N, C-alpha and C positions, 0 to 999 in steps of 0.2 A: 504494500500500500504506500503510495506516494501522496503527500499532501496532508492537509489542505494547502493549496497554493493560491494566494490572492490573484484575482484577475482585475482588469480595469473596471471601473464603475460604469454601469449602463443604466441610463434613465434614472440616475440618482440612487441606484441600488447597489449594495456591495455584492460581489460575486467571488466564488472560490471554486477551485477544481480539485478533485480527488481522483487519482488513477489507481486502479486495482489491477494487478497482474497476477495471473494464475495459470497453471497448466491444466486445471480441471474447470472447463467452461461452465458446466452445469452447476457446480458448487459455487462458483463466483456469481453466477446469475441469481441463484437462490439467496446467497448472502446479501447481495445488493437489494434484492426485492424485500427481504425481511427488514433490512436496515431502513429503507425508505418508508415502508409501511409503519414501522415503529415511530420514526420521527414525525411522520405526517399525522399520526393519531394523537400527538401531543398538542393540545389546544393552544399552548403558549407559542407554538411555532406555526400558526395559521398562515402567516405572511411568507413562509419559506416555500420556494418552489424548486422542483428538481427536474433535471434533464439527464437521462441515462443514455449513453451511446455505447453499444456493444460492438467492438471491433474484433473480428475473428482472426486477425493476424497473429 
């Protein structure tokens, strides 16, 4: 796991990038899905949005 690394602000919002590298694609996808669901269910993080990009390389 690399990050979080700050990115430039866009439309006044702070952004960050996290890179997850794994040799087990399915385990990585499951881990990301569970993490996003857990954070998204926290009402104090309602303003947080996610974008997940799966790169098969």
